[in-house]
N, C-alpha and C positions, 0 to 999 in steps of 0.2 A: 530399509528405505534410504535413499540417497539424501544427504544433507541438502536442503533446498536453499540455504543461505548464499552460497556462491552464485547460483543462478539468479536469485532475486537481486543480489548486489550488482551483478552485471547489467541487468535491465535498468536499474536506477541510475547507475553511473554512466550509462550510455546517453543519458539525456543532458542537454546543455547546462553547463555551470553547476552541476550537482556535486555536493560534497557529502562525505560520510563522517559522522561523529557518533560516539556512544552517548546516548541520552537515556536516563533512567535504567542504566545497566544493559541496554540493548542497542545494536546497530540501528542507526536512524539516518535517513537521507534527507538533505536539505537543498532547497533552491531559495535562498534567503530565509525561508521558514521551512519547517518540517513538512514533508508530504507523504513519507512512508516510514513506518517504524516496525522493525522485526520483533516478534514475540516468540520466546522459546521457553515457555513454562516458568518464566522468571518469578511471577507472583501467581502461580497456578493458572497462567494464561495458556491457552492452547498453542501448539506450534503453528505459527502463521504470521500475519502482519496486519497492521492497522494502516489505513490510508485515507487521505482526503477523497471525497467523492462528490460528484455533481449533485445538486439538489434533487431529492426524490429517489436517487439510485439505491441508497441503503435500504429504504423501506421495501422497494420492489424486489431486490435480490433476497432480502430476508424472508419475504413472503413466498417467493418462488423456490428458493433453494437453501433452506435452513441447514442442510447438511454440508454446505460449502461456505456459507457466510454467516457472520455473527455481528452483533452490535457491541463494539468494544467499550470497555469502561472508560470513564473520563471524557473521551472525545466523541463517543457515540451520540451524545445529545446534540453535537454540532454537525451531525450527518456523516461522520467518518464511518468507513466500512471496515469490518474485520473479515479476513480471508484465511480460511484454514489451509495449512500446507501439509497436514498429516493425513490427507486423503488423496486419492488419485488427482493429479494436478494437470490442467490444460494450460501449458505455458504460453500459448498464444493468447488465451483469455487473460492470464496474469499480466502479460505485456500490455494489453489494452487497458487493464485496470490501473496499472502503474502509470501509464501515459496519461490517462484521465486525471489521476491524482496530481500529477505534475502540472497539467493544464489548470487545475483549480488553484494552485498556489503560486506558480511562476509569474514573473512580470510579463506583460503582453509582448514585449520585444523578444523575450526568450521563447514564448509560446509560438510566436510567428516563425521561428526557426524550424519548428516541427512540420510546417506545411499543413495540409488538411488532415 
Protein backbone atom coordinates (compact mmCIF):
# COMPACT_ATOMS: atom_id res chain seq x y z
CA UNK A 1 0.00 0.00 0.00
CA UNK A 2 1.24 3.50 -0.87
CA UNK A 3 1.73 5.85 2.08
CA UNK A 4 -1.41 8.04 2.15
CA UNK A 5 0.20 10.84 4.20
CA UNK A 6 1.65 12.84 1.27
CA UNK A 7 -1.68 12.87 -0.53
CA UNK A 8 -3.65 13.85 2.59
CA UNK A 9 -1.06 16.55 3.35
CA UNK A 10 -1.41 17.99 -0.17
CA UNK A 11 -5.22 18.15 0.14
CA UNK A 12 -5.01 19.97 3.47
CA UNK A 13 -2.25 22.40 2.52
CA UNK A 14 -4.05 23.37 -0.70
CA UNK A 15 -6.70 25.14 1.39
CA UNK A 16 -6.31 28.84 2.31
CA UNK A 17 -4.00 29.70 5.23
CA UNK A 18 -3.56 26.11 6.42
CA UNK A 19 -0.49 25.24 8.47
CA UNK A 20 0.85 21.87 9.55
CA UNK A 21 2.22 21.10 13.00
CA UNK A 22 2.84 17.93 14.94
CA UNK A 23 0.18 17.54 17.63
CA UNK A 24 0.05 14.54 19.94
CA UNK A 25 2.82 12.97 17.87
CA UNK A 26 0.95 13.11 14.56
CA UNK A 27 0.80 15.56 11.62
CA UNK A 28 -2.15 17.90 12.16
CA UNK A 29 -3.50 20.66 9.94
CA UNK A 30 -4.76 23.94 11.31
CA UNK A 31 -6.68 26.95 10.07
CA UNK A 32 -6.52 28.86 13.37
CA UNK A 33 -7.78 25.59 15.00
CA UNK A 34 -7.17 21.96 14.07
CA UNK A 35 -9.43 20.52 11.40
CA UNK A 36 -7.62 17.30 10.34
CA UNK A 37 -5.28 15.06 12.32
CA UNK A 38 -3.46 12.09 10.82
CA UNK A 39 -3.39 8.82 12.76
CA UNK A 40 -0.78 6.16 12.11
CA UNK A 41 -1.32 3.59 14.85
CA UNK A 42 0.30 5.98 17.33
CA UNK A 43 -1.86 4.75 20.21
CA UNK A 44 -3.28 1.66 18.49
CA UNK A 45 -5.21 4.03 16.24
CA UNK A 46 -6.04 2.73 12.78
CA UNK A 47 -4.20 4.25 9.83
CA UNK A 48 -6.41 7.17 8.87
CA UNK A 49 -7.35 10.62 10.04
CA UNK A 50 -9.77 12.43 12.32
CA UNK A 51 -11.52 15.53 11.11
CA UNK A 52 -14.17 18.08 11.99
CA UNK A 53 -17.50 17.21 10.38
CA UNK A 54 -20.79 19.01 9.85
CA UNK A 55 -23.53 18.16 12.38
CA UNK A 56 -25.04 14.72 11.80
CA UNK A 57 -22.45 13.57 9.26
CA UNK A 58 -20.55 11.33 11.68
CA UNK A 59 -23.65 9.38 12.69
CA UNK A 60 -24.84 8.96 9.11
CA UNK A 61 -21.52 7.72 7.74
CA UNK A 62 -20.91 5.39 10.68
CA UNK A 63 -24.32 3.81 10.13
CA UNK A 64 -23.92 3.54 6.35
CA UNK A 65 -20.24 2.60 6.05
CA UNK A 66 -18.60 1.33 9.25
CA UNK A 67 -15.90 -0.30 7.10
CA UNK A 68 -14.73 3.16 5.96
CA UNK A 69 -15.49 5.43 8.92
CA UNK A 70 -15.16 5.34 12.72
CA UNK A 71 -15.85 7.45 15.78
CA UNK A 72 -12.48 8.76 16.92
CA UNK A 73 -11.55 8.88 20.59
CA UNK A 74 -11.49 12.22 22.42
CA UNK A 75 -13.13 14.28 19.64
CA UNK A 76 -15.78 11.82 18.47
CA UNK A 77 -18.19 13.14 21.08
CA UNK A 78 -17.97 16.55 19.39
CA UNK A 79 -19.02 15.05 16.05
CA UNK A 80 -15.57 14.59 14.52
CA UNK A 81 -15.27 11.81 11.97
CA UNK A 82 -12.61 9.12 11.73
CA UNK A 83 -11.67 7.99 8.22
CA UNK A 84 -9.75 4.78 7.54
CA UNK A 85 -6.88 5.03 5.07
CA UNK A 86 -5.82 1.36 5.25
CA UNK A 87 -8.71 0.34 2.97
CA UNK A 88 -9.25 1.20 -0.72
CA UNK A 89 -9.52 5.01 -0.75
CA UNK A 90 -11.65 7.22 -2.99
CA UNK A 91 -9.46 10.33 -3.02
CA UNK A 92 -12.23 12.47 -4.50
CA UNK A 93 -14.37 11.60 -1.47
CA UNK A 94 -11.43 12.29 0.85
CA UNK A 95 -10.97 15.72 -0.78
CA UNK A 96 -14.64 16.52 -0.11
CA UNK A 97 -14.39 15.35 3.52
CA UNK A 98 -11.24 17.44 4.10
CA UNK A 99 -12.88 20.50 2.53
CA UNK A 100 -16.00 20.02 4.68
CA UNK A 101 -13.77 19.78 7.76
CA UNK A 102 -12.06 23.03 6.77
CA UNK A 103 -15.45 24.73 6.32
CA UNK A 104 -16.41 23.70 9.87
CA UNK A 105 -13.37 25.34 11.46
CA UNK A 106 -12.14 28.15 9.21
CA UNK A 107 -13.21 31.76 9.64
CA UNK A 108 -16.02 32.82 7.26
CA UNK A 109 -13.74 35.06 5.21
CA UNK A 110 -11.52 32.08 4.40
CA UNK A 111 -14.46 29.76 3.70
CA UNK A 112 -15.73 32.40 1.25
CA UNK A 113 -12.50 31.97 -0.75
CA UNK A 114 -13.53 28.39 -1.55
CA UNK A 115 -16.64 29.47 -3.44
CA UNK A 116 -19.53 27.01 -3.46
